[in-house]
mmCIF entry with sequence, helices, sheets and N, C-alpha, C, O atoms, coordinates in Angstrom:
data_MODEL
# 
_entry.id   MODEL 
# 
_entity.id                         1 
_entity.type                       polymer 
_entity.pdbx_number_of_molecules   1 
# 
_entity_poly.entity_id                      1 
_entity_poly.type                           'polypeptide(L)' 
_entity_poly.nstd_linkage                   no 
_entity_poly.nstd_monomer                   no 
_entity_poly.pdbx_seq_one_letter_code       LTINHHLSMHYSSIFKHFGPAYGWWLFAFEQFNGKLEWVNLNGHADGEMEY 
_entity_poly.pdbx_seq_one_letter_code_can   LTINHHLSMHYSSIFKHFGPAYGWWLFAFEQFNGKLEWVNLNGHADGEMEY 
_entity_poly.pdbx_strand_id                 A 
# 
loop_
_entity_poly_seq.entity_id 
_entity_poly_seq.num 
_entity_poly_seq.mon_id 
_entity_poly_seq.hetero 
1 1  LEU n 
1 2  THR n 
1 3  ILE n 
1 4  ASN n 
1 5  HIS n 
1 6  HIS n 
1 7  LEU n 
1 8  SER n 
1 9  MET n 
1 10 HIS n 
1 11 TYR n 
1 12 SER n 
1 13 SER n 
1 14 ILE n 
1 15 PHE n 
1 16 LYS n 
1 17 HIS n 
1 18 PHE n 
1 19 GLY n 
1 20 PRO n 
1 21 ALA n 
1 22 TYR n 
1 23 GLY n 
1 24 TRP n 
1 25 TRP n 
1 26 LEU n 
1 27 PHE n 
1 28 ALA n 
1 29 PHE n 
1 30 GLU n 
1 31 GLN n 
1 32 PHE n 
1 33 ASN n 
1 34 GLY n 
1 35 LYS n 
1 36 LEU n 
1 37 GLU n 
1 38 TRP n 
1 39 VAL n 
1 40 ASN n 
1 41 LEU n 
1 42 ASN n 
1 43 GLY n 
1 44 HIS n 
1 45 ALA n 
1 46 ASP n 
1 47 GLY n 
1 48 GLU n 
1 49 MET n 
1 50 GLU n 
1 51 TYR n 
# 
_struct_asym.id          A 
_struct_asym.entity_id   1 
# 
loop_
_struct_conf.conf_type_id 
_struct_conf.id 
_struct_conf.pdbx_PDB_helix_id 
_struct_conf.beg_label_comp_id 
_struct_conf.beg_label_asym_id 
_struct_conf.beg_label_seq_id 
_struct_conf.pdbx_beg_PDB_ins_code 
_struct_conf.end_label_comp_id 
_struct_conf.end_label_asym_id 
_struct_conf.end_label_seq_id 
_struct_conf.pdbx_end_PDB_ins_code 
_struct_conf.beg_auth_comp_id 
_struct_conf.beg_auth_asym_id 
_struct_conf.beg_auth_seq_id 
_struct_conf.end_auth_comp_id 
_struct_conf.end_auth_asym_id 
_struct_conf.end_auth_seq_id 
_struct_conf.pdbx_PDB_helix_class 
_struct_conf.details 
_struct_conf.pdbx_PDB_helix_length 
HELX_P HELX_P1 AA1 ILE A 3  ? PHE A 18 ? ILE A 3  PHE A 18 1 ? 16 
HELX_P HELX_P2 AA2 ALA A 21 ? GLY A 23 ? ALA A 21 GLY A 23 5 ? 3  
HELX_P HELX_P3 AA3 PHE A 27 ? GLU A 37 ? PHE A 27 GLU A 37 1 ? 11 
# 
_struct_conf_type.id          HELX_P 
_struct_conf_type.criteria    ? 
_struct_conf_type.reference   ? 
# 
loop_
_atom_site.group_PDB 
_atom_site.id 
_atom_site.type_symbol 
_atom_site.label_atom_id 
_atom_site.label_alt_id 
_atom_site.label_comp_id 
_atom_site.label_asym_id 
_atom_site.label_entity_id 
_atom_site.label_seq_id 
_atom_site.pdbx_PDB_ins_code 
_atom_site.Cartn_x 
_atom_site.Cartn_y 
_atom_site.Cartn_z 
_atom_site.occupancy 
_atom_site.B_iso_or_equiv 
_atom_site.pdbx_formal_charge 
_atom_site.auth_seq_id 
_atom_site.auth_comp_id 
_atom_site.auth_asym_id 
_atom_site.auth_atom_id 
_atom_site.pdbx_PDB_model_num 
ATOM 1   N N  . LEU A 1 1  ? -6.557  6.607   7.411   1.00 0.00 ? 1  LEU A N  1 
ATOM 2   C CA . LEU A 1 1  ? -6.591  5.694   6.279   1.00 0.00 ? 1  LEU A CA 1 
ATOM 3   C C  . LEU A 1 1  ? -5.181  5.267   5.924   1.00 0.00 ? 1  LEU A C  1 
ATOM 4   O O  . LEU A 1 1  ? -4.349  6.116   5.602   1.00 0.00 ? 1  LEU A O  1 
ATOM 5   N N  . THR A 1 2  ? -4.894  4.010   5.971   1.00 0.00 ? 2  THR A N  1 
ATOM 6   C CA . THR A 1 2  ? -3.554  3.513   5.699   1.00 0.00 ? 2  THR A CA 1 
ATOM 7   C C  . THR A 1 2  ? -3.386  3.449   4.160   1.00 0.00 ? 2  THR A C  1 
ATOM 8   O O  . THR A 1 2  ? -4.371  3.471   3.423   1.00 0.00 ? 2  THR A O  1 
ATOM 9   N N  . ILE A 1 3  ? -2.138  3.370   3.696   1.00 0.00 ? 3  ILE A N  1 
ATOM 10  C CA . ILE A 1 3  ? -1.821  3.351   2.312   1.00 0.00 ? 3  ILE A CA 1 
ATOM 11  C C  . ILE A 1 3  ? -2.482  2.114   1.639   1.00 0.00 ? 3  ILE A C  1 
ATOM 12  O O  . ILE A 1 3  ? -2.931  2.228   0.498   1.00 0.00 ? 3  ILE A O  1 
ATOM 13  N N  . ASN A 1 4  ? -2.556  0.933   2.316   1.00 0.00 ? 4  ASN A N  1 
ATOM 14  C CA . ASN A 1 4  ? -3.229  -0.209  1.728   1.00 0.00 ? 4  ASN A CA 1 
ATOM 15  C C  . ASN A 1 4  ? -4.667  0.049   1.556   1.00 0.00 ? 4  ASN A C  1 
ATOM 16  O O  . ASN A 1 4  ? -5.220  -0.330  0.523   1.00 0.00 ? 4  ASN A O  1 
ATOM 17  N N  . HIS A 1 5  ? -5.332  0.674   2.497   1.00 0.00 ? 5  HIS A N  1 
ATOM 18  C CA . HIS A 1 5  ? -6.776  1.011   2.340   1.00 0.00 ? 5  HIS A CA 1 
ATOM 19  C C  . HIS A 1 5  ? -6.997  1.984   1.204   1.00 0.00 ? 5  HIS A C  1 
ATOM 20  O O  . HIS A 1 5  ? -7.955  1.864   0.441   1.00 0.00 ? 5  HIS A O  1 
ATOM 21  N N  . HIS A 1 6  ? -6.087  2.964   1.098   1.00 0.00 ? 6  HIS A N  1 
ATOM 22  C CA . HIS A 1 6  ? -6.183  3.933   0.014   1.00 0.00 ? 6  HIS A CA 1 
ATOM 23  C C  . HIS A 1 6  ? -6.088  3.251   -1.285  1.00 0.00 ? 6  HIS A C  1 
ATOM 24  O O  . HIS A 1 6  ? -6.947  3.441   -2.147  1.00 0.00 ? 6  HIS A O  1 
ATOM 25  N N  . LEU A 1 7  ? -5.059  2.443   -1.475  1.00 0.00 ? 7  LEU A N  1 
ATOM 26  C CA . LEU A 1 7  ? -4.862  1.738   -2.742  1.00 0.00 ? 7  LEU A CA 1 
ATOM 27  C C  . LEU A 1 7  ? -6.048  0.817   -3.042  1.00 0.00 ? 7  LEU A C  1 
ATOM 28  O O  . LEU A 1 7  ? -6.466  0.700   -4.194  1.00 0.00 ? 7  LEU A O  1 
ATOM 29  N N  . SER A 1 8  ? -6.581  0.175   -2.027  1.00 0.00 ? 8  SER A N  1 
ATOM 30  C CA . SER A 1 8  ? -7.738  -0.750  -2.267  1.00 0.00 ? 8  SER A CA 1 
ATOM 31  C C  . SER A 1 8  ? -8.946  0.007   -2.869  1.00 0.00 ? 8  SER A C  1 
ATOM 32  O O  . SER A 1 8  ? -9.709  -0.582  -3.635  1.00 0.00 ? 8  SER A O  1 
ATOM 33  N N  . MET A 1 9  ? -9.121  1.248   -2.548  1.00 0.00 ? 9  MET A N  1 
ATOM 34  C CA . MET A 1 9  ? -10.179 2.025   -3.084  1.00 0.00 ? 9  MET A CA 1 
ATOM 35  C C  . MET A 1 9  ? -10.069 2.242   -4.601  1.00 0.00 ? 9  MET A C  1 
ATOM 36  O O  . MET A 1 9  ? -11.068 2.515   -5.268  1.00 0.00 ? 9  MET A O  1 
ATOM 37  N N  . HIS A 1 10 ? -8.833  2.115   -5.145  1.00 0.00 ? 10 HIS A N  1 
ATOM 38  C CA . HIS A 1 10 ? -8.583  2.312   -6.517  1.00 0.00 ? 10 HIS A CA 1 
ATOM 39  C C  . HIS A 1 10 ? -8.562  1.041   -7.331  1.00 0.00 ? 10 HIS A C  1 
ATOM 40  O O  . HIS A 1 10 ? -8.451  1.116   -8.555  1.00 0.00 ? 10 HIS A O  1 
ATOM 41  N N  . TYR A 1 11 ? -8.661  -0.099  -6.730  1.00 0.00 ? 11 TYR A N  1 
ATOM 42  C CA . TYR A 1 11 ? -8.517  -1.395  -7.468  1.00 0.00 ? 11 TYR A CA 1 
ATOM 43  C C  . TYR A 1 11 ? -9.546  -1.566  -8.588  1.00 0.00 ? 11 TYR A C  1 
ATOM 44  O O  . TYR A 1 11 ? -9.227  -2.048  -9.674  1.00 0.00 ? 11 TYR A O  1 
ATOM 45  N N  . SER A 1 12 ? -10.801 -1.156  -8.298  1.00 0.00 ? 12 SER A N  1 
ATOM 46  C CA . SER A 1 12 ? -11.814 -1.398  -9.310  1.00 0.00 ? 12 SER A CA 1 
ATOM 47  C C  . SER A 1 12 ? -11.469 -0.618  -10.589 1.00 0.00 ? 12 SER A C  1 
ATOM 48  O O  . SER A 1 12 ? -11.603 -1.152  -11.691 1.00 0.00 ? 12 SER A O  1 
ATOM 49  N N  . SER A 1 13 ? -11.031 0.625   -10.452 1.00 0.00 ? 13 SER A N  1 
ATOM 50  C CA . SER A 1 13 ? -10.663 1.392   -11.629 1.00 0.00 ? 13 SER A CA 1 
ATOM 51  C C  . SER A 1 13 ? -9.376  0.851   -12.276 1.00 0.00 ? 13 SER A C  1 
ATOM 52  O O  . SER A 1 13 ? -9.215  0.888   -13.496 1.00 0.00 ? 13 SER A O  1 
ATOM 53  N N  . ILE A 1 14 ? -8.506  0.370   -11.464 1.00 0.00 ? 14 ILE A N  1 
ATOM 54  C CA . ILE A 1 14 ? -7.264  -0.194  -12.007 1.00 0.00 ? 14 ILE A CA 1 
ATOM 55  C C  . ILE A 1 14 ? -7.580  -1.434  -12.821 1.00 0.00 ? 14 ILE A C  1 
ATOM 56  O O  . ILE A 1 14 ? -7.050  -1.616  -13.917 1.00 0.00 ? 14 ILE A O  1 
ATOM 57  N N  . PHE A 1 15 ? -8.472  -2.316  -12.269 1.00 0.00 ? 15 PHE A N  1 
ATOM 58  C CA . PHE A 1 15 ? -8.841  -3.530  -13.001 1.00 0.00 ? 15 PHE A CA 1 
ATOM 59  C C  . PHE A 1 15 ? -9.552  -3.173  -14.325 1.00 0.00 ? 15 PHE A C  1 
ATOM 60  O O  . PHE A 1 15 ? -9.346  -3.863  -15.323 1.00 0.00 ? 15 PHE A O  1 
ATOM 61  N N  . LYS A 1 16 ? -10.354 -2.149  -14.356 1.00 0.00 ? 16 LYS A N  1 
ATOM 62  C CA . LYS A 1 16 ? -11.040 -1.763  -15.523 1.00 0.00 ? 16 LYS A CA 1 
ATOM 63  C C  . LYS A 1 16 ? -10.092 -1.206  -16.577 1.00 0.00 ? 16 LYS A C  1 
ATOM 64  O O  . LYS A 1 16 ? -10.343 -1.401  -17.766 1.00 0.00 ? 16 LYS A O  1 
ATOM 65  N N  . HIS A 1 17 ? -9.040  -0.539  -16.209 1.00 0.00 ? 17 HIS A N  1 
ATOM 66  C CA . HIS A 1 17 ? -8.066  0.016   -17.109 1.00 0.00 ? 17 HIS A CA 1 
ATOM 67  C C  . HIS A 1 17 ? -7.021  -0.972  -17.601 1.00 0.00 ? 17 HIS A C  1 
ATOM 68  O O  . HIS A 1 17 ? -6.611  -0.944  -18.761 1.00 0.00 ? 17 HIS A O  1 
ATOM 69  N N  . PHE A 1 18 ? -6.582  -1.881  -16.660 1.00 0.00 ? 18 PHE A N  1 
ATOM 70  C CA . PHE A 1 18 ? -5.454  -2.788  -16.994 1.00 0.00 ? 18 PHE A CA 1 
ATOM 71  C C  . PHE A 1 18 ? -5.803  -4.187  -17.123 1.00 0.00 ? 18 PHE A C  1 
ATOM 72  O O  . PHE A 1 18 ? -4.931  -4.982  -17.473 1.00 0.00 ? 18 PHE A O  1 
ATOM 73  N N  . GLY A 1 19 ? -7.083  -4.609  -16.859 1.00 0.00 ? 19 GLY A N  1 
ATOM 74  C CA . GLY A 1 19 ? -7.459  -5.958  -17.006 1.00 0.00 ? 19 GLY A CA 1 
ATOM 75  C C  . GLY A 1 19 ? -7.144  -6.812  -15.770 1.00 0.00 ? 19 GLY A C  1 
ATOM 76  O O  . GLY A 1 19 ? -6.785  -6.288  -14.715 1.00 0.00 ? 19 GLY A O  1 
ATOM 77  N N  . PRO A 1 20 ? -7.280  -8.097  -15.915 1.00 0.00 ? 20 PRO A N  1 
ATOM 78  C CA . PRO A 1 20 ? -7.049  -9.040  -14.756 1.00 0.00 ? 20 PRO A CA 1 
ATOM 79  C C  . PRO A 1 20 ? -5.722  -8.882  -14.124 1.00 0.00 ? 20 PRO A C  1 
ATOM 80  O O  . PRO A 1 20 ? -4.738  -8.517  -14.767 1.00 0.00 ? 20 PRO A O  1 
ATOM 81  N N  . ALA A 1 21 ? -5.699  -9.162  -12.849 1.00 0.00 ? 21 ALA A N  1 
ATOM 82  C CA . ALA A 1 21 ? -4.433  -8.923  -12.057 1.00 0.00 ? 21 ALA A CA 1 
ATOM 83  C C  . ALA A 1 21 ? -3.290  -9.907  -12.505 1.00 0.00 ? 21 ALA A C  1 
ATOM 84  O O  . ALA A 1 21 ? -2.120  -9.577  -12.309 1.00 0.00 ? 21 ALA A O  1 
ATOM 85  N N  . TYR A 1 22 ? -3.589  -11.073 -13.086 1.00 0.00 ? 22 TYR A N  1 
ATOM 86  C CA . TYR A 1 22 ? -2.585  -11.992 -13.402 1.00 0.00 ? 22 TYR A CA 1 
ATOM 87  C C  . TYR A 1 22 ? -1.726  -11.358 -14.572 1.00 0.00 ? 22 TYR A C  1 
ATOM 88  O O  . TYR A 1 22 ? -0.610  -11.826 -14.798 1.00 0.00 ? 22 TYR A O  1 
ATOM 89  N N  . GLY A 1 23 ? -2.207  -10.330 -15.302 1.00 0.00 ? 23 GLY A N  1 
ATOM 90  C CA . GLY A 1 23 ? -1.464  -9.698  -16.339 1.00 0.00 ? 23 GLY A CA 1 
ATOM 91  C C  . GLY A 1 23 ? -0.408  -8.701  -15.782 1.00 0.00 ? 23 GLY A C  1 
ATOM 92  O O  . GLY A 1 23 ? 0.555   -8.349  -16.463 1.00 0.00 ? 23 GLY A O  1 
ATOM 93  N N  . TRP A 1 24 ? -0.625  -8.269  -14.535 1.00 0.00 ? 24 TRP A N  1 
ATOM 94  C CA . TRP A 1 24 ? 0.282   -7.363  -13.857 1.00 0.00 ? 24 TRP A CA 1 
ATOM 95  C C  . TRP A 1 24 ? 0.123   -7.673  -12.342 1.00 0.00 ? 24 TRP A C  1 
ATOM 96  O O  . TRP A 1 24 ? -0.758  -8.440  -11.954 1.00 0.00 ? 24 TRP A O  1 
ATOM 97  N N  . TRP A 1 25 ? 0.938   -7.099  -11.545 1.00 0.00 ? 25 TRP A N  1 
ATOM 98  C CA . TRP A 1 25 ? 0.837   -7.335  -10.123 1.00 0.00 ? 25 TRP A CA 1 
ATOM 99  C C  . TRP A 1 25 ? 1.235   -6.110  -9.324  1.00 0.00 ? 25 TRP A C  1 
ATOM 100 O O  . TRP A 1 25 ? 1.776   -5.153  -9.878  1.00 0.00 ? 25 TRP A O  1 
ATOM 101 N N  . LEU A 1 26 ? 0.980   -6.131  -8.063  1.00 0.00 ? 26 LEU A N  1 
ATOM 102 C CA . LEU A 1 26 ? 1.233   -4.964  -7.238  1.00 0.00 ? 26 LEU A CA 1 
ATOM 103 C C  . LEU A 1 26 ? 2.325   -5.146  -6.292  1.00 0.00 ? 26 LEU A C  1 
ATOM 104 O O  . LEU A 1 26 ? 2.337   -4.493  -5.249  1.00 0.00 ? 26 LEU A O  1 
ATOM 105 N N  . PHE A 1 27 ? 3.276   -6.011  -6.585  1.00 0.00 ? 27 PHE A N  1 
ATOM 106 C CA . PHE A 1 27 ? 4.352   -6.300  -5.672  1.00 0.00 ? 27 PHE A CA 1 
ATOM 107 C C  . PHE A 1 27 ? 5.112   -5.028  -5.342  1.00 0.00 ? 27 PHE A C  1 
ATOM 108 O O  . PHE A 1 27 ? 5.508   -4.852  -4.190  1.00 0.00 ? 27 PHE A O  1 
ATOM 109 N N  . ALA A 1 28 ? 5.336   -4.128  -6.301  1.00 0.00 ? 28 ALA A N  1 
ATOM 110 C CA . ALA A 1 28 ? 6.106   -2.914  -6.017  1.00 0.00 ? 28 ALA A CA 1 
ATOM 111 C C  . ALA A 1 28 ? 5.384   -2.051  -4.957  1.00 0.00 ? 28 ALA A C  1 
ATOM 112 O O  . ALA A 1 28 ? 6.008   -1.444  -4.086  1.00 0.00 ? 28 ALA A O  1 
ATOM 113 N N  . PHE A 1 29 ? 4.053   -2.027  -5.074  1.00 0.00 ? 29 PHE A N  1 
ATOM 114 C CA . PHE A 1 29 ? 3.243   -1.277  -4.033  1.00 0.00 ? 29 PHE A CA 1 
ATOM 115 C C  . PHE A 1 29 ? 3.439   -1.901  -2.625  1.00 0.00 ? 29 PHE A C  1 
ATOM 116 O O  . PHE A 1 29 ? 3.692   -1.224  -1.628  1.00 0.00 ? 29 PHE A O  1 
ATOM 117 N N  . GLU A 1 30 ? 3.303   -3.227  -2.628  1.00 0.00 ? 30 GLU A N  1 
ATOM 118 C CA . GLU A 1 30 ? 3.439   -3.955  -1.336  1.00 0.00 ? 30 GLU A CA 1 
ATOM 119 C C  . GLU A 1 30 ? 4.818   -3.778  -0.767  1.00 0.00 ? 30 GLU A C  1 
ATOM 120 O O  . GLU A 1 30 ? 4.954   -3.582  0.440   1.00 0.00 ? 30 GLU A O  1 
ATOM 121 N N  . GLN A 1 31 ? 5.834   -3.838  -1.571  1.00 0.00 ? 31 GLN A N  1 
ATOM 122 C CA . GLN A 1 31 ? 7.185   -3.664  -1.097  1.00 0.00 ? 31 GLN A CA 1 
ATOM 123 C C  . GLN A 1 31 ? 7.367   -2.217  -0.546  1.00 0.00 ? 31 GLN A C  1 
ATOM 124 O O  . GLN A 1 31 ? 7.969   -2.020  0.510   1.00 0.00 ? 31 GLN A O  1 
ATOM 125 N N  . PHE A 1 32 ? 6.865   -1.277  -1.244  1.00 0.00 ? 32 PHE A N  1 
ATOM 126 C CA . PHE A 1 32 ? 6.948   0.103   -0.827  1.00 0.00 ? 32 PHE A CA 1 
ATOM 127 C C  . PHE A 1 32 ? 6.138   0.312   0.472   1.00 0.00 ? 32 PHE A C  1 
ATOM 128 O O  . PHE A 1 32 ? 6.586   1.084   1.320   1.00 0.00 ? 32 PHE A O  1 
ATOM 129 N N  . ASN A 1 33 ? 4.996   -0.321  0.667   1.00 0.00 ? 33 ASN A N  1 
ATOM 130 C CA . ASN A 1 33 ? 4.209   -0.258  1.861   1.00 0.00 ? 33 ASN A CA 1 
ATOM 131 C C  . ASN A 1 33 ? 5.066   -0.794  3.063   1.00 0.00 ? 33 ASN A C  1 
ATOM 132 O O  . ASN A 1 33 ? 5.033   -0.225  4.154   1.00 0.00 ? 33 ASN A O  1 
ATOM 133 N N  . GLY A 1 34 ? 5.782   -1.830  2.844   1.00 0.00 ? 34 GLY A N  1 
ATOM 134 C CA . GLY A 1 34 ? 6.631   -2.400  3.861   1.00 0.00 ? 34 GLY A CA 1 
ATOM 135 C C  . GLY A 1 34 ? 7.728   -1.373  4.308   1.00 0.00 ? 34 GLY A C  1 
ATOM 136 O O  . GLY A 1 34 ? 8.071   -1.262  5.485   1.00 0.00 ? 34 GLY A O  1 
ATOM 137 N N  . LYS A 1 35 ? 8.228   -0.666  3.332   1.00 0.00 ? 35 LYS A N  1 
ATOM 138 C CA . LYS A 1 35 ? 9.272   0.330   3.656   1.00 0.00 ? 35 LYS A CA 1 
ATOM 139 C C  . LYS A 1 35 ? 8.623   1.531   4.355   1.00 0.00 ? 35 LYS A C  1 
ATOM 140 O O  . LYS A 1 35 ? 9.207   2.069   5.295   1.00 0.00 ? 35 LYS A O  1 
ATOM 141 N N  . LEU A 1 36 ? 7.442   1.963   3.925   1.00 0.00 ? 36 LEU A N  1 
ATOM 142 C CA . LEU A 1 36 ? 6.758   3.069   4.567   1.00 0.00 ? 36 LEU A CA 1 
ATOM 143 C C  . LEU A 1 36 ? 6.424   2.768   5.980   1.00 0.00 ? 36 LEU A C  1 
ATOM 144 O O  . LEU A 1 36 ? 6.450   3.664   6.824   1.00 0.00 ? 36 LEU A O  1 
ATOM 145 N N  . GLU A 1 37 ? 6.093   1.483   6.291   1.00 0.00 ? 37 GLU A N  1 
ATOM 146 C CA . GLU A 1 37 ? 5.716   1.092   7.642   1.00 0.00 ? 37 GLU A CA 1 
ATOM 147 C C  . GLU A 1 37 ? 6.790   1.380   8.659   1.00 0.00 ? 37 GLU A C  1 
ATOM 148 O O  . GLU A 1 37 ? 6.497   1.605   9.833   1.00 0.00 ? 37 GLU A O  1 
ATOM 149 N N  . TRP A 1 38 ? 8.101   1.374   8.194   1.00 0.00 ? 38 TRP A N  1 
ATOM 150 C CA . TRP A 1 38 ? 9.144   1.579   9.139   1.00 0.00 ? 38 TRP A CA 1 
ATOM 151 C C  . TRP A 1 38 ? 9.703   3.023   9.182   1.00 0.00 ? 38 TRP A C  1 
ATOM 152 O O  . TRP A 1 38 ? 10.722  3.278   9.824   1.00 0.00 ? 38 TRP A O  1 
ATOM 153 N N  . VAL A 1 39 ? 9.025   3.955   8.495   1.00 0.00 ? 39 VAL A N  1 
ATOM 154 C CA . VAL A 1 39 ? 9.468   5.348   8.537   1.00 0.00 ? 39 VAL A CA 1 
ATOM 155 C C  . VAL A 1 39 ? 8.958   5.963   9.808   1.00 0.00 ? 39 VAL A C  1 
ATOM 156 O O  . VAL A 1 39 ? 7.762   5.894   10.093  1.00 0.00 ? 39 VAL A O  1 
ATOM 157 N N  . ASN A 1 40 ? 9.843   6.567   10.585  1.00 0.00 ? 40 ASN A N  1 
ATOM 158 C CA . ASN A 1 40 ? 9.529   7.113   11.910  1.00 0.00 ? 40 ASN A CA 1 
ATOM 159 C C  . ASN A 1 40 ? 9.035   8.535   11.698  1.00 0.00 ? 40 ASN A C  1 
ATOM 160 O O  . ASN A 1 40 ? 9.833   9.454   11.516  1.00 0.00 ? 40 ASN A O  1 
ATOM 161 N N  . LEU A 1 41 ? 7.732   8.713   11.721  1.00 0.00 ? 41 LEU A N  1 
ATOM 162 C CA . LEU A 1 41 ? 7.101   10.058  11.563  1.00 0.00 ? 41 LEU A CA 1 
ATOM 163 C C  . LEU A 1 41 ? 6.500   10.606  12.831  1.00 0.00 ? 41 LEU A C  1 
ATOM 164 O O  . LEU A 1 41 ? 6.238   11.806  12.915  1.00 0.00 ? 41 LEU A O  1 
ATOM 165 N N  . ASN A 1 42 ? 6.267   9.750   13.837  1.00 0.00 ? 42 ASN A N  1 
ATOM 166 C CA . ASN A 1 42 ? 5.625   10.191  15.067  1.00 0.00 ? 42 ASN A CA 1 
ATOM 167 C C  . ASN A 1 42 ? 6.461   10.037  16.329  1.00 0.00 ? 42 ASN A C  1 
ATOM 168 O O  . ASN A 1 42 ? 5.938   10.114  17.441  1.00 0.00 ? 42 ASN A O  1 
ATOM 169 N N  . GLY A 1 43 ? 7.733   9.823   16.158  1.00 0.00 ? 43 GLY A N  1 
ATOM 170 C CA . GLY A 1 43 ? 8.603   9.718   17.320  1.00 0.00 ? 43 GLY A CA 1 
ATOM 171 C C  . GLY A 1 43 ? 8.622   8.325   17.953  1.00 0.00 ? 43 GLY A C  1 
ATOM 172 O O  . GLY A 1 43 ? 9.304   8.129   18.959  1.00 0.00 ? 43 GLY A O  1 
ATOM 173 N N  . HIS A 1 44 ? 7.920   7.388   17.415  1.00 0.00 ? 44 HIS A N  1 
ATOM 174 C CA . HIS A 1 44 ? 7.863   6.003   17.987  1.00 0.00 ? 44 HIS A CA 1 
ATOM 175 C C  . HIS A 1 44 ? 8.928   5.184   17.249  1.00 0.00 ? 44 HIS A C  1 
ATOM 176 O O  . HIS A 1 44 ? 9.218   5.396   16.071  1.00 0.00 ? 44 HIS A O  1 
ATOM 177 N N  . ALA A 1 45 ? 9.495   4.233   18.011  1.00 0.00 ? 45 ALA A N  1 
ATOM 178 C CA . ALA A 1 45 ? 10.561  3.420   17.429  1.00 0.00 ? 45 ALA A CA 1 
ATOM 179 C C  . ALA A 1 45 ? 10.034  2.144   16.845  1.00 0.00 ? 45 ALA A C  1 
ATOM 180 O O  . ALA A 1 45 ? 8.940   1.711   17.204  1.00 0.00 ? 45 ALA A O  1 
ATOM 181 N N  . ASP A 1 46 ? 10.785  1.519   15.945  1.00 0.00 ? 46 ASP A N  1 
ATOM 182 C CA . ASP A 1 46 ? 10.519  0.220   15.401  1.00 0.00 ? 46 ASP A CA 1 
ATOM 183 C C  . ASP A 1 46 ? 9.156   0.078   14.659  1.00 0.00 ? 46 ASP A C  1 
ATOM 184 O O  . ASP A 1 46 ? 8.535   -0.985  14.657  1.00 0.00 ? 46 ASP A O  1 
ATOM 185 N N  . GLY A 1 47 ? 8.751   1.130   14.069  1.00 0.00 ? 47 GLY A N  1 
ATOM 186 C CA . GLY A 1 47 ? 7.550   1.044   13.208  1.00 0.00 ? 47 GLY A CA 1 
ATOM 187 C C  . GLY A 1 47 ? 6.296   1.029   13.968  1.00 0.00 ? 47 GLY A C  1 
ATOM 188 O O  . GLY A 1 47 ? 5.244   0.728   13.405  1.00 0.00 ? 47 GLY A O  1 
ATOM 189 N N  . GLU A 1 48 ? 6.344   1.342   15.242  1.00 0.00 ? 48 GLU A N  1 
ATOM 190 C CA . GLU A 1 48 ? 5.120   1.302   16.044  1.00 0.00 ? 48 GLU A CA 1 
ATOM 191 C C  . GLU A 1 48 ? 4.152   2.411   15.559  1.00 0.00 ? 48 GLU A C  1 
ATOM 192 O O  . GLU A 1 48 ? 4.567   3.542   15.307  1.00 0.00 ? 48 GLU A O  1 
ATOM 193 N N  . MET A 1 49 ? 2.884   2.067   15.437  1.00 0.00 ? 49 MET A N  1 
ATOM 194 C CA . MET A 1 49 ? 1.900   3.048   14.858  1.00 0.00 ? 49 MET A CA 1 
ATOM 195 C C  . MET A 1 49 ? 0.961   3.480   15.944  1.00 0.00 ? 49 MET A C  1 
ATOM 196 O O  . MET A 1 49 ? 0.747   2.760   16.919  1.00 0.00 ? 49 MET A O  1 
ATOM 197 N N  . GLU A 1 50 ? 0.393   4.666   15.777  1.00 0.00 ? 50 GLU A N  1 
ATOM 198 C CA . GLU A 1 50 ? -0.701  5.194   16.647  1.00 0.00 ? 50 GLU A CA 1 
ATOM 199 C C  . GLU A 1 50 ? -2.027  4.797   16.002  1.00 0.00 ? 50 GLU A C  1 
ATOM 200 O O  . GLU A 1 50 ? -2.165  4.794   14.779  1.00 0.00 ? 50 GLU A O  1 
ATOM 201 N N  . TYR A 1 51 ? -2.983  4.468   16.838  1.00 0.00 ? 51 TYR A N  1 
ATOM 202 C CA . TYR A 1 51 ? -4.328  4.254   16.342  1.00 0.00 ? 51 TYR A CA 1 
ATOM 203 C C  . TYR A 1 51 ? -5.298  5.178   17.023  1.00 0.00 ? 51 TYR A C  1 
ATOM 204 O O  . TYR A 1 51 ? -6.493  5.143   16.732  1.00 0.00 ? 51 TYR A O  1 
# 
């Protein structure tokens, strides 16, 4: 399960608690996802992922 999929499972509860997305946004999450994508955890270079 990627971080984007994990976060998407929480969107319904987030919308219920915080209201419509135009009142807030998830840019910080998206930016962090981009940084996580390039963390080398499996010995592969350049953000290459295993599937």
